[in-house]
C-alpha positions, 0 to 999 in steps of 0.5 A, spaced: 500 500 500 502 506 498 501 513 501 501 519 497 501 526 501 501 533 497 504 539 501 503 546 498 509 550 497 507 555 502 508 550 507 515 549 506 519 553 511 526 551 513 533 552 514 538 548 510 545 548 513 551 547 507 558 546 509 563 551 505 569 546 503 575 548 499 580 544 496 587 546 496 592 540 493 590 534 495 587 536 501 579 539 502 577 543 508 571 545 511 572 552 512 565 554 514 557 553 513 552 557 509 545 557 512 540 557 506 533 560 508 527 556 505 520 560 505 514 558 501 518 553 498 523 557 495 530 558 497 531 566 499 537 570 496 544 567 498 549 571 494 550 576 500 551 571 505 555 566 501 560 572 499 560 575 506 563 567 508 568 567 502 571 574 504 571 572 511 575 565 509 579 570 505 581 574 511 582 569 515 587 566 510 591 572 509 592 573 517 594 566 518 600 567 513 602 573 516 603 577 510 598 582 507 599 584 500 593 589 500 587 588 496 586 584 490 586 589 484 579 589 480 576 585 486 568 586 488 567 592 493 565 590 500 558 591 502 
């Protein structure tokens, strides 16, 4: 016996947690987590939180090397 349940998209409201992984050479590290909000069955715009997470990772990598060569030419503006 099969059971089928239909749920309207408006009932799907949740948060999805995705790891941000970076591969360097043969190693893969989990550098952070991106949380995606799902409202009314649609993933809300995640570009800004994703860009913020990548900037934070880049800043941490820059600080860990002890050298700061300044900003990258033609990089996207912050904010």
